[in-house]
C-alpha positions as CSV (number, residue, x, y, z in Angstrom):
1,M,130.8,-96.0,-112.0
2,N,133.4,-94.8,-109.6
3,T,135.8,-97.7,-108.7
4,S,138.1,-95.5,-106.4
5,D,138.9,-97.0,-103.0
6,S,136.5,-94.4,-101.4
7,Q,133.6,-95.9,-103.2
8,R,131.9,-98.9,-101.6
9,Y,129.3,-101.3,-103.1
10,S,126.7,-103.4,-101.4
11,R,123.7,-105.7,-102.3
12,S,120.5,-103.7,-103.1
13,P,118.3,-104.0,-99.9
14,D,115.3,-104.5,-102.0
15,L,115.9,-108.0,-103.1
16,V,115.2,-111.6,-102.2
17,W,117.7,-114.3,-103.2
18,R,118.8,-117.8,-102.9
19,L,122.3,-119.2,-103.3
20,A,122.3,-122.3,-105.6
21,P,125.4,-124.5,-106.2
22,D,126.3,-122.6,-109.3
23,R,124.4,-119.4,-109.4
24,V,122.8,-116.7,-107.2
25,I,119.0,-116.3,-107.9
26,V,117.9,-112.7,-107.2
27,R,114.5,-111.0,-107.5
28,K,113.5,-107.4,-106.9
29,I,110.8,-107.1,-104.3
30,T,109.6,-103.8,-106.0
31,D,109.2,-105.7,-109.4
32,P,105.5,-106.2,-109.8
33,A,106.1,-108.8,-112.5
34,G,108.3,-110.9,-110.2
35,N,111.0,-111.3,-112.7
36,A,114.2,-113.0,-111.3
37,A,117.7,-113.2,-112.6
38,D,120.4,-115.7,-112.2
39,L,123.9,-114.5,-111.5
40,F,126.7,-116.6,-112.7
41,G,130.5,-116.5,-112.6
42,P,132.0,-113.1,-111.7
43,A,128.5,-111.5,-111.1
44,A,127.7,-114.2,-108.6
45,L,131.1,-113.9,-106.9
46,I,131.0,-110.1,-106.7
47,W,127.4,-110.1,-105.5
48,V,127.9,-112.7,-102.7
49,A,131.1,-110.8,-101.5
50,A,129.3,-107.3,-101.4
51,E,127.2,-108.5,-98.3
52,E,128.5,-105.4,-96.5
53,P,129.8,-102.3,-98.2
54,I,133.2,-103.2,-99.8
55,S,135.5,-101.4,-102.2
56,A,136.1,-102.5,-105.8
57,A,139.8,-103.3,-104.8
58,Q,138.6,-105.5,-102.0
59,L,136.1,-107.2,-104.3
60,V,138.9,-108.0,-106.9
61,A,141.0,-109.3,-103.8
62,D,138.3,-111.4,-102.3
63,T,137.0,-112.8,-105.6
64,G,140.0,-113.1,-107.6
65,T,138.2,-111.5,-110.5
66,P,140.7,-109.3,-112.8
67,S,140.1,-105.6,-112.3
68,A,138.6,-105.0,-115.8
69,V,136.2,-107.8,-115.3
70,A,135.2,-106.6,-111.9
71,A,134.7,-103.0,-113.1
72,Q,132.5,-104.1,-115.9
73,T,130.6,-106.7,-113.7
74,I,130.1,-104.0,-111.0
75,T,128.7,-101.6,-113.7
76,I,126.2,-104.4,-114.9
77,L,125.1,-105.3,-111.4
78,I,124.5,-101.5,-110.6
79,D,122.6,-101.1,-113.8
80,G,120.4,-104.1,-113.0
81,G,119.7,-102.8,-109.6
82,W,121.5,-105.9,-107.9
83,L,124.3,-103.8,-106.4
84,I,124.1,-100.0,-105.1
85,E,127.0,-97.6,-104.5
86,T,127.4,-96.9,-100.9
87,P,129.0,-93.8,-99.5
88,S,132.1,-94.5,-97.5
């Protein structure tokens, strides 16, 4: 994962989602099994903040998530297909 200011992240366009009081529920449209995931804590905060392409530094500022936690969470969200890297 490149967390430089030139790299941007945004929500995957292949998802349907619902915002619950304590989580974000996401499901990949392309998943034939219809598996869903619940995003909590920093994962939910970062995913919600990535509505439009945004840098890691701005995600940290907008969500109040520590840099190291944000970097790890972004990696997990990308690996899960919930976030995508977007060229700046």
